[in-house]
Structure formats: C-alpha cells, structure tokens
N, C-alpha and C positions, 0 to 999 in steps of 0.2 A: 267494449273493445271492438275495433274494426275487424270484420270477418276476413279482410284481406291484408291484415297487418304484417303477415310474414310471407306475402306473395313472392314466389320465386326464390325464397331462402332455403338453403340446405342445412339441416340441423342434425347433428349427431347426438344420440342418447347413449350414454355409457352404462346405464343401469343393467342389472342382471335380467335375463330373459324372464318374462312374467311379471316384472315390476315396472315396466315402462308404458303400459297400455293407456292409462288415463292421460299422461302427459303427451304421448304420441297423438292421441285423438284431439287434444286441445290445439296442438301445433297444426295438425291437418285441418281442423276447423278454421284456423286462421290462414289457410292456404299455403302453409309451409310444407316442405318435404322432409320426412323423417328418415334418417339413416341409422339403423341399429348397429351398434358396435360395443357390445357388452364387455366391460373391462373386469368384471367380476362374475364368476360362475359359482353358484351355491351348490354344493354337493354334500350328500350325507357322509358320515364317517364310514369307513370300511369295517370298523369294529366298535360296538357300543358297550363293550364289557366294562371299560373304565368309567364311562358315563353312568352306567347303571349302578356301579359300586358307589360312585359319588352321591347320586340322588337317593340311595338307600338310607342315608342319614338325614334326609330332608325333614323328617318328623321332629328333629331336634333343633330346627332352625327357626329364627324369628321372621326373616324376610327371604323371598325369592324374587330376584330382580331379573327381568328379561330386557336385553338391550336391543332387540330387533324382532320383527315378525318372523324372521328365519329361525330365531332361537325358540320361539313358540312352536312353530310348525315342526321343528326337528326334535324339540325336547319334550313338549307336553304329551305326546302320545304315550311316552314311557312314564312320565310323572303322574299322569292321570290314573295309572294302574295302582298307585301307592295309596295307602291309608294315611292321609295327611291330617294333622291336627287343626282344629278350627282357629287356633291362635296364629297360624302361619299367615303372614300378610304378603301380598303381591305388589310389585312395583314394575313400571314399564317406562321406557325411554320416551314414549309418546303415545298419542291416541290410536294410531294404526296398530301398534303392538298390543295395546290394551284391548282393542276390538277383537284382535285375534285370540286373546285369552278368553273372551266371552264365549267363543266356540267350544271351549272346554269347561264351561260353567263357572269361570272365575269372574266375580263381580267386584266392584269397589276397588279397582286397581288404582294405586297411587301413580299419578303422572305429573310432569311439570305443567305449568299453566301457559307459558308463552313459547319460548324456544324449546325444542325437543332434542336435548343432548345431555351428556353426563353432567356437565356443569350445572345445568338448570335443575336436574334431578337432585343433585347434591345440595342445592340451595334451599330445598324444601325443609320445613321444620322437622318433619319425621326422619330425615336423613342426617340431622344435626346431632340428635341425642341417641347415639347408637353404641355408647360405651358398653362393652361386654355382650353385645348382641351378636348373634350368628347370622351371617348373610351369605346366601348362595347366589352367584351371578351366572346367569345362563347366557352363553355367547358362542361364537365360533372359535376355532383354534386361532390363537393370537389376538390381535386387536389392541385398542388403547388401554392403558393401565390406570388412567387418572381416577376412574370411579373406585376401583379397588384400593388404590394407594391412599386416596382421601378418606375412605371409610376406615381403613386400618389406622390412619393417623388420628381418627376420632375415637379409637378404642374398640372397633368392631373386629370380630373374627370372620375373615372373608375366604370363601372357597369358590373356585371357578368350576362350573359344570359346562364343559365344551361339547357341543352336540352337533356341529356341522363344520365344514371347512370351506374356504374360499380360494379359488384359483383364478389366474388371468388366462382366459382362453385365447387371447389374441397374440399373434407372433409378429405381425408386420404393420406398423402404423402407416407406412407409405401407401397402403391400400386405400386409406381415406383420401389421400391426395390424388389418387388415380381413379376414384370411384366414377367420375364423370368429367371427362376433359372439357366438356362444353359448359360446365357450371362449377364455379368456385364454391368451396366449402365455407359456410358463413359462421357457424357457431357449434360449440361442443358443450353439452350439459354434463356436469360432473357433480354427483351428490353424495360422495363419500370420500374421506381422506385416503382410504386405501385405493380407490379407483384413480384418484389424482396421482398417487405415488406410481401406479402402473403407467399412467399416461406420460408422466415426466420421465420415467425410466426408459420409455420407448421413444422419447422425443429427441434423443441425442442426434445432433446434426440435421434435425428436421426443421430448418429455419422457416419454412412456409407456415408452420404452426403458430408463429407469433403474429401472423396476420389474421388469425381466426379468433373470434370472441369466445372466451371461456366463461360460461355461466354456472355459478355454484350457489349452493343454498346456505352456506355458513362461512363466516369470516375466517374460521380456522382452516377451511379447505383452500381459501384464497391465498394464505400466507406464502407458501413456497413458490407457486407459480408467479406471484407478484414480484417476489425477490428476483426471479429469473427473467423478468421483463416481459411476461405474457400479459395479454390484454384481458383482465379478469373483471367480471361484473358479479355482484352479490345480490341475490334476491332479498327483498326487504322483509319477507315473512316466510314461514314454513308453507309447504303445500305446493301442488302442481299449478294452481292458478297464479301464485306469486312467481313461480319459475317462468310461466308463460309471459307475465308482465316484464320480468327481467329480460327475457329474450327480445321482446318487442322494443323495449327501451334501448337495449344494447345495439340492436340492428337497425334502429331508425333514428339514432341519436345524431 
C-alpha cells in the first residue's frame, strides 16, 4: 500500500478512547490525519452487586459467552475469583476478545472462523445443539438481543451478566465540521451499530455530513445510513488493515 495513499485526508475515528490506536497509526503511516471523536465511552458500573449475584450461579452453567473485550476486562476480574467447574466452556465474539480471555488463563475459547459477530457465532455447530443448556452472556447494559433470542429459540436457558455501560460523550457534531476551516473532513470510521446510532441521532440537519465518506466494518452497520442517503463504504474483511484498505478505496475512488 502506498505510504502516501491518504495524504492530506482528514479522517475521524469514532471508537472509544484506547481502542483506536492501531488504526490511527495505520492511517498516519499512510500520511492521513486522524481526528479522535469517540461516540462511545466505556465506563464501569457504579454498583456491581447485581452482577456478582448473577455470576455466583456460573458454576451451574454450560457456557460463558463474552461479546467484547470490554466484557472480559470488566467481568473477568470478578469471575476469576470464583471456583468454576472444568465443564464450563467459554465462547467469544472474535479473536481479540478470546485473546483478552487468555490473560485470565482461559484457553480453547470458541470463536467464529470468518466474520466476528453474533450471527457468525450462532452458525457454529456448538451453538446449534444447546437445548436445555445454561448460557451466560457477558455484555454491557443493553445491546443487541439476537444472540440471546436465537439461543433461547434453540432451547437454551440464557442469562445476561451486564458488567459495564456505554455512553455517548459527544454533544455537538458540528464541532467536526468546524475542526479546521482550511481542510474539509473526508471520512468517518464507525465500527459499531451503537456508535452509528449516536452519529445519526446527532446528524439531524447536518447536511454537510452526506458529503463525507462513512467507512464501516459490517453490512449491518451500513443499513440505516444507506437508507438515509449517506455515502457508506463497507470493509471487505475484519481488522484494522481491512478498514485502512476501505478508507483508501473510498477516498481515492
């Protein structure tokens, strides 16, 4: 890839603080300018009493599913204090989450093979035959229900263990349009459905945003902005390198 592929381009990354480092470096290595504008802030719960009560039953469960690295970081410090049975199996939404679990001594985590989302995890054979199994899903407060609903439809008993919360720390989207009057904003990277919802809710009457390329990492995230007439580009694979390729293609097409 040409080291100057993004020369003079101004690219917003909406990921939470601490989760944008690698992509930011890749963009900068391609001579692009990164603007941090996190649309999600991950914060601990103010009270973990309910979470601790929930995980106290984990020794009776068949599966513990972690839907993000944040779920591991906020949930496993308390889970690791429990005496867990060797029969308990772990699953994760993708390799980054599985890698985070290894920090707590969890090996052989089940993960999808290609795309890393709930649908891909549900497609695995181990997630098909779950009738009468007890499954605990570790996640933040709220979020998509497709994983739990599908597992329940397959006969599983599902419990949520919510161990963090997500908030939108931004108040004014027009700050992006005003960030540098001498340089137009070129692209915005959005890598979660929740961040996209925040962006679109703030985009009311912000017509300039339709001139900016939106680069996303999943077709699901592209659905709503595409319906609204935004210029959306979807990375062809997971990972930061694929997102960089998406940006270069979108901005040099």
